[in-house]
PQR file with spaces between the fields and no chain letter, atoms N, CA, C, O and H, PARSE charges and radii, in Angstrom:
ATOM       1  N    MET     1     132.723   84.285   63.125 -0.4000 1.5000
ATOM       2  CA   MET     1     131.458   84.022   62.480 -0.0000 2.0000
ATOM       3  C    MET     1     130.379   84.880   63.138  0.5500 1.7000
ATOM       4  O    MET     1     130.398   85.115   64.346 -0.5500 1.4000
ATOM       5  N    SER     2     129.461   85.330   62.333 -0.4000 1.5000
ATOM       6  CA   SER     2     128.381   86.167   62.844 -0.0000 2.0000
ATOM       7  C    SER     2     127.421   85.341   63.699  0.5500 1.7000
ATOM       8  O    SER     2     127.323   84.125   63.535 -0.5500 1.4000
ATOM       9  H    SER     2     129.445   85.140   61.351  0.4000 1.0000
ATOM      10  N    PRO     3     126.723   86.002   64.601 -0.5600 1.5000
ATOM      11  CA   PRO     3     125.750   85.271   65.429  0.2800 2.0000
ATOM      12  C    PRO     3     124.676   84.567   64.588  0.5500 1.7000
ATOM      13  O    PRO     3     124.263   83.454   64.913 -0.5500 1.4000
ATOM      14  N    SER     4     124.234   85.208   63.526 -0.4000 1.5000
ATOM      15  CA   SER     4     123.217   84.595   62.667 -0.0000 2.0000
ATOM      16  C    SER     4     123.752   83.351   61.967  0.5500 1.7000
ATOM      17  O    SER     4     123.074   82.326   61.898 -0.5500 1.4000
ATOM      18  H    SER     4     124.570   86.112   63.262  0.4000 1.0000
ATOM      19  N    GLY     5     124.953   83.450   61.458 -0.4000 1.5000
ATOM      20  CA   GLY     5     125.572   82.306   60.799 -0.0000 2.0000
ATOM      21  C    GLY     5     125.810   81.161   61.763  0.5500 1.7000
ATOM      22  O    GLY     5     125.601   79.996   61.427 -0.5500 1.4000
ATOM      23  H    GLY     5     125.504   84.283   61.514  0.4000 1.0000
ATOM      24  N    ALA     6     126.252   81.504   62.971 -0.4000 1.5000
ATOM      25  CA   ALA     6     126.503   80.478   63.985 -0.0000 2.0000
ATOM      26  C    ALA     6     125.205   79.791   64.388  0.5500 1.7000
ATOM      27  O    ALA     6     125.172   78.575   64.574 -0.5500 1.4000
ATOM      28  H    ALA     6     126.422   82.451   63.245  0.4000 1.0000
ATOM      29  N    ARG     7     124.140   80.569   64.522 -0.4000 1.5000
ATOM      30  CA   ARG     7     122.839   79.978   64.893 -0.0000 2.0000
ATOM      31  C    ARG     7     122.329   79.070   63.786  0.5500 1.7000
ATOM      32  O    ARG     7     121.853   77.967   64.057 -0.5500 1.4000
ATOM      33  H    ARG     7     124.166   81.557   64.371  0.4000 1.0000
ATOM      34  N    LEU     8     122.422   79.521   62.550 -0.4000 1.5000
ATOM      35  CA   LEU     8     121.981   78.700   61.424 -0.0000 2.0000
ATOM      36  C    LEU     8     122.787   77.411   61.357  0.5500 1.7000
ATOM      37  O    LEU     8     122.229   76.342   61.110 -0.5500 1.4000
ATOM      38  H    LEU     8     122.809   80.417   62.330  0.4000 1.0000
ATOM      39  N    GLU     9     124.078   77.505   61.573 -0.4000 1.5000
ATOM      40  CA   GLU     9     124.942   76.334   61.550 -0.0000 2.0000
ATOM      41  C    GLU     9     124.591   75.364   62.687  0.5500 1.7000
ATOM      42  O    GLU     9     124.561   74.151   62.483 -0.5500 1.4000
ATOM      43  H    GLU     9     124.531   78.373   61.773  0.4000 1.0000
ATOM      44  N    ALA    10     124.329   75.895   63.866 -0.4000 1.5000
ATOM      45  CA   ALA    10     123.977   75.054   65.015 -0.0000 2.0000
ATOM      46  C    ALA    10     122.639   74.350   64.798  0.5500 1.7000
ATOM      47  O    ALA    10     122.497   73.169   65.114 -0.5500 1.4000
ATOM      48  H    ALA    10     124.353   76.881   64.032  0.4000 1.0000
ATOM      49  N    LEU    11     121.668   75.071   64.262 -0.4000 1.5000
ATOM      50  CA   LEU    11     120.359   74.465   64.003 -0.0000 2.0000
ATOM      51  C    LEU    11     120.453   73.381   62.930  0.5500 1.7000
ATOM      52  O    LEU    11     119.778   72.355   63.014 -0.5500 1.4000
ATOM      53  H    LEU    11     121.784   76.031   64.005  0.4000 1.0000
ATOM      54  N    THR    12     121.280   73.613   61.940 -0.4000 1.5000
ATOM      55  CA   THR    12     121.463   72.614   60.890 -0.0000 2.0000
ATOM      56  C    THR    12     122.169   71.383   61.438  0.5500 1.7000
ATOM      57  O    THR    12     121.849   70.259   61.054 -0.5500 1.4000
ATOM      58  H    THR    12     121.828   74.447   61.872  0.4000 1.0000
ATOM      59  N    LYS    13     123.117   71.589   62.321 -0.4000 1.5000
ATOM      60  CA   LYS    13     123.800   70.467   62.960 -0.0000 2.0000
ATOM      61  C    LYS    13     122.795   69.625   63.754  0.5500 1.7000
ATOM      62  O    LYS    13     122.840   68.396   63.720 -0.5500 1.4000
ATOM      63  H    LYS    13     123.377   72.503   62.633  0.4000 1.0000
ATOM      64  N    GLU    14     121.898   70.293   64.460 -0.4000 1.5000
ATOM      65  CA   GLU    14     120.866   69.598   65.219 -0.0000 2.0000
ATOM      66  C    GLU    14     119.937   68.819   64.278  0.5500 1.7000
ATOM      67  O    GLU    14     119.555   67.689   64.582 -0.5500 1.4000
ATOM      68  H    GLU    14     121.861   71.292   64.487  0.4000 1.0000
ATOM      69  N    LEU    15     119.580   69.410   63.153 -0.4000 1.5000
ATOM      70  CA   LEU    15     118.738   68.717   62.170 -0.0000 2.0000
ATOM      71  C    LEU    15     119.449   67.485   61.620  0.5500 1.7000
ATOM      72  O    LEU    15     118.835   66.429   61.468 -0.5500 1.4000
ATOM      73  H    LEU    15     119.890   70.327   62.905  0.4000 1.0000
ATOM      74  N    ARG    16     120.737   67.616   61.321 -0.4000 1.5000
ATOM      75  CA   ARG    16     121.508   66.462   60.835 -0.0000 2.0000
ATOM      76  C    ARG    16     121.507   65.328   61.865  0.5500 1.7000
ATOM      77  O    ARG    16     121.341   64.159   61.519 -0.5500 1.4000
ATOM      78  H    ARG    16     121.236   68.474   61.444  0.4000 1.0000
ATOM      79  N    LEU    17     121.695   65.694   63.131 -0.4000 1.5000
ATOM      80  CA   LEU    17     121.694   64.699   64.196 -0.0000 2.0000
ATOM      81  C    LEU    17     120.335   64.018   64.294  0.5500 1.7000
ATOM      82  O    LEU    17     120.259   62.795   64.418 -0.5500 1.4000
ATOM      83  H    LEU    17     121.830   66.644   63.412  0.4000 1.0000
ATOM      84  N    ARG    18     119.271   64.795   64.240 -0.4000 1.5000
ATOM      85  CA   ARG    18     117.920   64.221   64.316 -0.0000 2.0000
ATOM      86  C    ARG    18     117.643   63.323   63.109  0.5500 1.7000
ATOM      87  O    ARG    18     116.986   62.290   63.234 -0.5500 1.4000
ATOM      88  H    ARG    18     119.333   65.788   64.139  0.4000 1.0000
ATOM      89  N    TRP    19     118.143   63.722   61.950 -0.4000 1.5000
ATOM      90  CA   TRP    19     117.940   62.900   60.760 -0.0000 2.0000
ATOM      91  C    TRP    19     118.686   61.573   60.911  0.5500 1.7000
ATOM      92  O    TRP    19     118.151   60.520   60.562 -0.5500 1.4000
ATOM      93  H    TRP    19     118.676   64.562   61.849  0.4000 1.0000
ATOM      94  N    GLN    20     119.898   61.616   61.420 -0.4000 1.5000
ATOM      95  CA   GLN    20     120.650   60.381   61.646 -0.0000 2.0000
ATOM      96  C    GLN    20     119.906   59.461   62.606  0.5500 1.7000
ATOM      97  O    GLN    20     119.876   58.247   62.405 -0.5500 1.4000
ATOM      98  H    GLN    20     120.332   62.471   61.704  0.4000 1.0000
ATOM      99  N    GLN    21     119.316   60.021   63.630 -0.4000 1.5000
ATOM     100  CA   GLN    21     118.535   59.221   64.570 -0.0000 2.0000
ATOM     101  C    GLN    21     117.309   58.630   63.888  0.5500 1.7000
ATOM     102  O    GLN    21     116.950   57.479   64.134 -0.5500 1.4000
ATOM     103  H    GLN    21     119.340   61.008   63.794  0.4000 1.0000
ATOM     104  N    THR    22     116.675   59.410   63.040 -0.4000 1.5000
ATOM     105  CA   THR    22     115.494   58.942   62.311 -0.0000 2.0000
ATOM     106  C    THR    22     115.852   57.788   61.379  0.5500 1.7000
ATOM     107  O    THR    22     115.076   56.847   61.211 -0.5500 1.4000
ATOM     108  H    THR    22     116.967   60.346   62.840  0.4000 1.0000
ATOM     109  N    GLN    23     117.024   57.872   60.781 -0.4000 1.5000
ATOM     110  CA   GLN    23     117.444   56.826   59.847 -0.0000 2.0000
ATOM     111  C    GLN    23     117.647   55.470   60.522  0.5500 1.7000
ATOM     112  O    GLN    23     117.662   54.440   59.847 -0.5500 1.4000
ATOM     113  H    GLN    23     117.654   58.637   60.917  0.4000 1.0000
ATOM     114  N    GLU    24     117.801   55.462   61.831 -0.4000 1.5000
ATOM     115  CA   GLU    24     117.916   54.185   62.539 -0.0000 2.0000
ATOM     116  C    GLU    24     116.601   53.405   62.497  0.5500 1.7000
ATOM     117  O    GLU    24     116.592   52.181   62.623 -0.5500 1.4000
ATOM     118  H    GLU    24     117.789   56.298   62.379  0.4000 1.0000
ATOM     119  N    TYR    25     115.493   54.127   62.319 -0.4000 1.5000
ATOM     120  CA   TYR    25     114.174   53.506   62.329 -0.0000 2.0000
ATOM     121  C    TYR    25     113.483   53.533   60.965  0.5500 1.7000
ATOM     122  O    TYR    25     112.655   52.673   60.665 -0.5500 1.4000
ATOM     123  H    TYR    25     115.500   55.122   62.216  0.4000 1.0000
ATOM     124  N    TRP    26     113.822   54.506   60.159 -0.4000 1.5000
ATOM     125  CA   TRP    26     113.176   54.657   58.856 -0.0000 2.0000
ATOM     126  C    TRP    26     114.213   54.291   57.784  0.5500 1.7000
ATOM     127  O    TRP    26     114.987   55.134   57.332 -0.5500 1.4000
ATOM     128  H    TRP    26     114.495   55.204   60.402  0.4000 1.0000
ATOM     129  N    VAL    27     114.204   53.031   57.400 -0.4000 1.5000
ATOM     130  CA   VAL    27     115.208   52.526   56.461 -0.0000 2.0000
ATOM     131  C    VAL    27     114.475   51.880   55.288  0.5500 1.7000
ATOM     132  O    VAL    27     114.163   50.689   55.312 -0.5500 1.4000
ATOM     133  H    VAL    27     113.574   52.346   57.768  0.4000 1.0000
ATOM     134  N    ASP    28     114.210   52.679   54.273 -0.4000 1.5000
ATOM     135  CA   ASP    28     113.599   52.145   53.062 -0.0000 2.0000
ATOM     136  C    ASP    28     113.866   53.116   51.908  0.5500 1.7000
ATOM     137  O    ASP    28     114.571   54.115   52.056 -0.5500 1.4000
ATOM     138  H    ASP    28     114.464   53.646   54.254  0.4000 1.0000
ATOM     139  N    ALA    29     113.292   52.794   50.785 -0.4000 1.5000
ATOM     140  CA   ALA    29     113.513   53.619   49.597 -0.0000 2.0000
ATOM     141  C    ALA    29     112.975   55.038   49.787  0.5500 1.7000
ATOM     142  O    ALA    29     113.567   55.998   49.295 -0.5500 1.4000
ATOM     143  H    ALA    29     112.719   51.983   50.665  0.4000 1.0000
ATOM     144  N    LYS    30     111.864   55.169   50.492 -0.4000 1.5000
ATOM     145  CA   LYS    30     111.275   56.499   50.698 -0.0000 2.0000
ATOM     146  C    LYS    30     112.168   57.383   51.568  0.5500 1.7000
ATOM     147  O    LYS    30     112.255   58.589   51.336 -0.5500 1.4000
ATOM     148  H    LYS    30     111.383   54.389   50.892  0.4000 1.0000
ATOM     149  N    SER    31     112.827   56.802   52.559 -0.4000 1.5000
ATOM     150  CA   SER    31     113.731   57.609   53.383 -0.0000 2.0000
ATOM     151  C    SER    31     114.924   58.083   52.568  0.5500 1.7000
ATOM     152  O    SER    31     115.370   59.221   52.720 -0.5500 1.4000
ATOM     153  H    SER    31     112.756   55.822   52.747  0.4000 1.0000
ATOM     154  N    ARG    32     115.438   57.224   51.710 -0.4000 1.5000
ATOM     155  CA   ARG    32     116.557   57.623   50.840 -0.0000 2.0000
ATOM     156  C    ARG    32     116.103   58.691   49.850  0.5500 1.7000
ATOM     157  O    ARG    32     116.841   59.631   49.555 -0.5500 1.4000
ATOM     158  H    ARG    32     115.075   56.300   51.587  0.4000 1.0000
ATOM     159  N    GLU    33     114.877   58.537   49.340 -0.4000 1.5000
ATOM     160  CA   GLU    33     114.326   59.535   48.422 -0.0000 2.0000
ATOM     161  C    GLU    33     114.150   60.883   49.134  0.5500 1.7000
ATOM     162  O    GLU    33     114.487   61.932   48.585 -0.5500 1.4000
ATOM     163  H    GLU    33     114.278   57.774   49.579  0.4000 1.0000
ATOM     164  N    PHE    34     113.621   60.842   50.358 -0.4000 1.5000
ATOM     165  CA   PHE    34     113.442   62.060   51.138 -0.0000 2.0000
ATOM     166  C    PHE    34     114.781   62.763   51.373  0.5500 1.7000
ATOM     167  O    PHE    34     114.897   63.977   51.208 -0.5500 1.4000
ATOM     168  H    PHE    34     113.348   59.990   50.804  0.4000 1.0000
ATOM     169  N    GLU    35     115.768   61.991   51.753 -0.4000 1.5000
ATOM     170  CA   GLU    35     117.094   62.569   52.003 -0.0000 2.0000
ATOM     171  C    GLU    35     117.652   63.190   50.731  0.5500 1.7000
ATOM     172  O    GLU    35     118.157   64.312   50.752 -0.5500 1.4000
ATOM     173  H    GLU    35     115.674   61.005   51.887  0.4000 1.0000
ATOM     174  N    HIS    36     117.563   62.472   49.641 -0.4000 1.5000
ATOM     175  CA   HIS    36     118.106   62.969   48.380 -0.0000 2.0000
ATOM     176  C    HIS    36     117.324   64.190   47.878  0.5500 1.7000
ATOM     177  O    HIS    36     117.909   65.175   47.427 -0.5500 1.4000
ATOM     178  H    HIS    36     117.153   61.560   49.624  0.4000 1.0000
ATOM     179  N    LYS    37     116.001   64.105   47.966 -0.4000 1.5000
ATOM     180  CA   LYS    37     115.150   65.155   47.401 -0.0000 2.0000
ATOM     181  C    LYS    37     115.171   66.443   48.227  0.5500 1.7000
ATOM     182  O    LYS    37     115.117   67.538   47.669 -0.5500 1.4000
ATOM     183  H    LYS    37     115.526   63.305   48.332  0.4000 1.0000
ATOM     184  N    TYR    38     115.248   66.316   49.537 -0.4000 1.5000
ATOM     185  CA   TYR    38     115.121   67.488   50.386 -0.0000 2.0000
ATOM     186  C    TYR    38     116.371   67.815   51.210  0.5500 1.7000
ATOM     187  O    TYR    38     116.847   68.950   51.179 -0.5500 1.4000
ATOM     188  H    TYR    38     115.292   65.426   49.990  0.4000 1.0000
ATOM     189  N    LEU    39     116.886   66.870   51.919 -0.4000 1.5000
ATOM     190  CA   LEU    39     117.923   67.179   52.902 -0.0000 2.0000
ATOM     191  C    LEU    39     119.284   67.457   52.291  0.5500 1.7000
ATOM     192  O    LEU    39     119.981   68.365   52.745 -0.5500 1.4000
ATOM     193  H    LEU    39     116.499   65.948   51.944  0.4000 1.0000
ATOM     194  N    GLU    40     119.682   66.708   51.281 -0.4000 1.5000
ATOM     195  CA   GLU    40     121.000   66.955   50.685 -0.0000 2.0000
ATOM     196  C    GLU    40     121.115   68.390   50.184  0.5500 1.7000
ATOM     197  O    GLU    40     122.111   69.067   50.438 -0.5500 1.4000
ATOM     198  H    GLU    40     119.117   65.970   50.912  0.4000 1.0000
ATOM     199  N    GLU    41     120.089   68.848   49.470 -0.4000 1.5000
ATOM     200  CA   GLU    41     120.115   70.216   48.945 -0.0000 2.0000
ATOM     201  C    GLU    41     120.011   71.241   50.073  0.5500 1.7000
ATOM     202  O    GLU    41     120.665   72.283   50.032 -0.5500 1.4000
ATOM     203  H    GLU    41     119.280   68.298   49.263  0.4000 1.0000
ATOM     204  N    LEU    42     119.196   70.945   51.072 -0.4000 1.5000
ATOM     205  CA   LEU    42     119.070   71.851   52.214 -0.0000 2.0000
ATOM     206  C    LEU    42     120.409   72.031   52.910  0.5500 1.7000
ATOM     207  O    LEU    42     120.822   73.159   53.180 -0.5500 1.4000
ATOM     208  H    LEU    42     118.666   70.098   51.105  0.4000 1.0000
ATOM     209  N    PHE    43     121.088   70.929   53.202 -0.4000 1.5000
ATOM     210  CA   PHE    43     122.367   71.013   53.893 -0.0000 2.0000
ATOM     211  C    PHE    43     123.406   71.754   53.049  0.5500 1.7000
ATOM     212  O    PHE    43     124.175   72.558   53.576 -0.5500 1.4000
ATOM     213  H    PHE    43     120.751   70.013   52.983  0.4000 1.0000
ATOM     214  N    ALA    44     123.429   71.487   51.760 -0.4000 1.5000
ATOM     215  CA   ALA    44     124.371   72.187   50.880 -0.0000 2.0000
ATOM     216  C    ALA    44     124.048   73.683   50.822  0.5500 1.7000
ATOM     217  O    ALA    44     124.954   74.516   50.841 -0.5500 1.4000
ATOM     218  H    ALA    44     122.804   70.834   51.332  0.4000 1.0000
ATOM     219  N    SER    45     122.775   74.016   50.754 -0.4000 1.5000
ATOM     220  CA   SER    45     122.367   75.427   50.707 -0.0000 2.0000
ATOM     221  C    SER    45     122.715   76.154   51.996  0.5500 1.7000
ATOM     222  O    SER    45     123.153   77.304   51.966 -0.5500 1.4000
ATOM     223  H    SER    45     122.039   73.339   50.738  0.4000 1.0000
ATOM     224  N    VAL    46     122.524   75.497   53.110 -0.4000 1.5000
ATOM     225  CA   VAL    46     122.863   76.113   54.399 -0.0000 2.0000
ATOM     226  C    VAL    46     124.366   76.350   54.485  0.5500 1.7000
ATOM     227  O    VAL    46     124.797   77.407   54.944 -0.5500 1.4000
ATOM     228  H    VAL    46     122.168   74.563   53.135  0.4000 1.0000
ATOM     229  N    ASP    47     125.159   75.392   54.056 -0.4000 1.5000
ATOM     230  CA   ASP    47     126.614   75.572   54.074 -0.0000 2.0000
ATOM     231  C    ASP    47     127.011   76.800   53.257  0.5500 1.7000
ATOM     232  O    ASP    47     127.841   77.600   53.690 -0.5500 1.4000
ATOM     233  H    ASP    47     124.808   74.532   53.683  0.4000 1.0000
ATOM     234  N    ARG    48     126.419   76.942   52.079 -0.4000 1.5000
ATOM     235  CA   ARG    48     126.714   78.117   51.232 -0.0000 2.0000
ATOM     236  C    ARG    48     126.216   79.395   51.900  0.5500 1.7000
ATOM     237  O    ARG    48     126.902   80.417   51.875 -0.5500 1.4000
ATOM     238  H    ARG    48     125.745   76.293   51.727  0.4000 1.0000
ATOM     239  N    ALA    49     125.034   79.343   52.490 -0.4000 1.5000
ATOM     240  CA   ALA    49     124.453   80.527   53.126 -0.0000 2.0000
ATOM     241  C    ALA    49     125.312   80.999   54.299  0.5500 1.7000
ATOM     242  O    ALA    49     125.501   82.201   54.483 -0.5500 1.4000
ATOM     243  H    ALA    49     124.477   78.513   52.510  0.4000 1.0000
ATOM     244  N    VAL    50     125.828   80.075   55.084 -0.4000 1.5000
ATOM     245  CA   VAL    50     126.675   80.447   56.218 -0.0000 2.0000
ATOM     246  C    VAL    50     127.915   81.188   55.722  0.5500 1.7000
ATOM     247  O    VAL    50     128.340   82.167   56.335 -0.5500 1.4000
ATOM     248  H    VAL    50     125.675   79.098   54.936  0.4000 1.0000
ATOM     249  N    LEU    51     128.487   80.731   54.629 -0.4000 1.5000
ATOM     250  CA   LEU    51     129.658   81.423   54.067 -0.0000 2.0000
ATOM     251  C    LEU    51     129.292   82.837   53.609  0.5500 1.7000
ATOM     252  O    LEU    51     130.037   83.786   53.851 -0.5500 1.4000
ATOM     253  H    LEU    51     128.142   79.936   54.131  0.4000 1.0000
ATOM     254  N    VAL    52     128.155   82.967   52.955 -0.4000 1.5000
ATOM     255  CA   VAL    52     127.722   84.281   52.463 -0.0000 2.0000
ATOM     256  C    VAL    52     127.395   85.204   53.634  0.5500 1.7000
ATOM     257  O    VAL    52     127.754   86.381   53.611 -0.5500 1.4000
ATOM     258  H    VAL    52     127.549   82.196   52.759  0.4000 1.0000
ATOM     259  N    ILE    53     126.723   84.687   54.647 -0.4000 1.5000
ATOM     260  CA   ILE    53     126.417   85.496   55.835 -0.0000 2.0000
ATOM     261  C    ILE    53     127.700   86.005   56.471  0.5500 1.7000
ATOM     262  O    ILE    53     127.777   87.164   56.879 -0.5500 1.4000
ATOM     263  H    ILE    53     126.431   83.731   54.666  0.4000 1.0000
ATOM     264  N    ASP    54     128.694   85.154   56.555 -0.4000 1.5000
ATOM     265  CA   ASP    54     129.980   85.554   57.127 -0.0000 2.0000
ATOM     266  C    ASP    54     130.627   86.655   56.287  0.5500 1.7000
ATOM     267  O    ASP    54     131.154   87.624   56.835 -0.5500 1.4000
ATOM     268  H    ASP    54     128.631   84.213   56.224  0.4000 1.0000
ATOM     269  N    GLN    55     130.589   86.511   54.964 -0.4000 1.5000
ATOM     270  CA   GLN    55     131.158   87.528   54.085 -0.0000 2.0000
ATOM     271  C    GLN    55     130.402   88.856   54.219  0.5500 1.7000
ATOM     272  O    GLN    55     131.014   89.923   54.263 -0.5500 1.4000
ATOM     273  H    GLN    55     130.161   85.724   54.519  0.4000 1.0000
ATOM     274  N    LEU    56     129.076   88.780   54.284 -0.4000 1.5000
ATOM     275  CA   LEU    56     128.281   89.999   54.443 -0.0000 2.0000
ATOM     276  C    LEU    56     128.555   90.678   55.778  0.5500 1.7000
ATOM     277  O    LEU    56     128.617   91.905   55.855 -0.5500 1.4000
ATOM     278  H    LEU    56     128.579   87.913   54.248  0.4000 1.0000
ATOM     279  N    ASP    57     128.715   89.889   56.813 -0.4000 1.5000
ATOM     280  CA   ASP    57     129.020   90.440   58.129 -0.0000 2.0000
ATOM     281  C    ASP    57     130.345   91.197   58.101  0.5500 1.7000
ATOM     282  O    ASP    57     130.457   92.289   58.659 -0.5500 1.4000
ATOM     283  H    ASP    57     128.664   88.892   56.750  0.4000 1.0000
ATOM     284  N    LYS    58     131.337   90.615   57.453 -0.4000 1.5000
ATOM     285  CA   LYS    58     132.637   91.279   57.336 -0.0000 2.0000
ATOM     286  C    LYS    58     132.523   92.568   56.532  0.5500 1.7000
ATOM     287  O    LYS    58     133.152   93.572   56.865 -0.5500 1.4000
ATOM     288  H    LYS    58     131.246   89.728   57.000  0.4000 1.0000
ATOM     289  N    LEU    59     131.716   92.536   55.470 -0.4000 1.5000
ATOM     290  CA   LEU    59     131.530   93.721   54.640 -0.0000 2.0000
ATOM     291  C    LEU    59     130.833   94.837   55.416  0.5500 1.7000
ATOM     292  O    LEU    59     131.231   95.998   55.329 -0.5500 1.4000
ATOM     293  H    LEU    59     131.205   91.721   55.200  0.4000 1.0000
ATOM     294  N    VAL    60     129.809   94.491   56.164 -0.4000 1.5000
ATOM     295  CA   VAL    60     129.098   95.495   56.968 -0.0000 2.0000
ATOM     296  C    VAL    60     130.026   96.107   58.009  0.5500 1.7000
ATOM     297  O    VAL    60     130.002   97.318   58.225 -0.5500 1.4000
ATOM     298  H    VAL    60     129.486   93.547   56.234  0.4000 1.0000
ATOM     299  N    LEU    61     130.838   95.284   58.651 -0.4000 1.5000
ATOM     300  CA   LEU    61     131.796   95.810   59.627 -0.0000 2.0000
ATOM     301  C    LEU    61     132.789   96.756   58.973  0.5500 1.7000
ATOM     302  O    LEU    61     133.139   97.788   59.545 -0.5500 1.4000
ATOM     303  H    LEU    61     130.857   94.300   58.475  0.4000 1.0000
ATOM     304  N    LYS    62     133.242   96.407   57.776 -0.4000 1.5000
ATOM     305  CA   LYS    62     134.184   97.268   57.059 -0.0000 2.0000
ATOM     306  C    LYS    62     133.525   98.602   56.702  0.5500 1.7000
ATOM     307  O    LYS    62     134.132   99.662   56.853 -0.5500 1.4000
ATOM     308  H    LYS    62     132.957   95.568   57.312  0.4000 1.0000
ATOM     309  N    ILE    63     132.291   98.541   56.232 -0.4000 1.5000
ATOM     310  CA   ILE    63     131.569   99.766   55.870 -0.0000 2.0000
ATOM     311  C    ILE    63     131.380  100.653   57.099  0.5500 1.7000
ATOM     312  O    ILE    63     131.578  101.866   57.028 -0.5500 1.4000
ATOM     313  H    ILE    63     131.798   97.679   56.109  0.4000 1.0000
ATOM     314  N    LYS    64     130.999  100.051   58.220 -0.4000 1.5000
ATOM     315  CA   LYS    64     130.836  100.833   59.458 -0.0000 2.0000
ATOM     316  C    LYS    64     132.146  101.501   59.844  0.5500 1.7000
ATOM     317  O    LYS    64     132.173  102.672   60.223 -0.5500 1.4000
ATOM     318  H    LYS    64     130.839   99.066   58.277  0.4000 1.0000
ATOM     319  N    LYS    65     133.234  100.740   59.744 -0.4000 1.5000
ATOM     320  CA   LYS    65     134.551  101.275   60.111 -0.0000 2.0000
ATOM     321  C    LYS    65     134.946  102.415   59.176  0.5500 1.7000
ATOM     322  O    LYS    65     135.483  103.428   59.625 -0.5500 1.4000
ATOM     323  H    LYS    65     133.212   99.789   59.437  0.4000 1.0000
ATOM     324  N    ASP    66     134.682  102.253   57.875 -0.4000 1.5000
ATOM     325  CA   ASP    66     135.025  103.287   56.902 -0.0000 2.0000
ATOM     326  C    ASP    66     134.199  104.560   57.108  0.5500 1.7000
ATOM     327  O    ASP    66     134.657  105.650   56.766 -0.5500 1.4000
ATOM     328  H    ASP    66     134.246  101.429   57.511  0.4000 1.0000
ATOM     329  N    CYS    67     133.005  104.438   57.655 -0.4000 1.5000
ATOM     330  CA   CYS    67     132.128  105.597   57.853 -0.0000 2.0000
ATOM     331  C    CYS    67     132.438  106.356   59.134  0.5500 1.7000
ATOM     332  O    CYS    67     131.927  107.459   59.331 -0.5500 1.4000
ATOM     333  H    CYS    67     132.633  103.553   57.933  0.4000 1.0000
ATOM     334  N    GLU    68     133.249  105.799   59.994 -0.4000 1.5000
ATOM     335  CA   GLU    68     133.573  106.489   61.261 -0.0000 2.0000
ATOM     336  C    GLU    68     134.560  107.597   61.074  0.5500 1.7000
ATOM     337  O    GLU    68     134.929  108.265   62.040 -0.5500 1.4000
ATOM     338  H    GLU    68     133.663  104.903   59.834  0.4000 1.0000
C-alpha cells in the first residue's frame, strides 16, 4: 500500500475509534442522523479512495519502470 493510502486509512481508523467513543455519550436520534448523513458515506468513500490510490500507485510504478 502506498504511504498516502496507508495514512488515509490510519486517520480514518482513528476517526472511527473517536466516533465510537463519542457514541457512548451521544445517544439520540441526532447522533444516528449525523452518522447516517455524514460518517457512513465518508467511511465508504475513504475505503474506495484507498483502493484507487493503491491502483494509481501501482500504475505510476509500472510507468516509471517502463520508462527506464
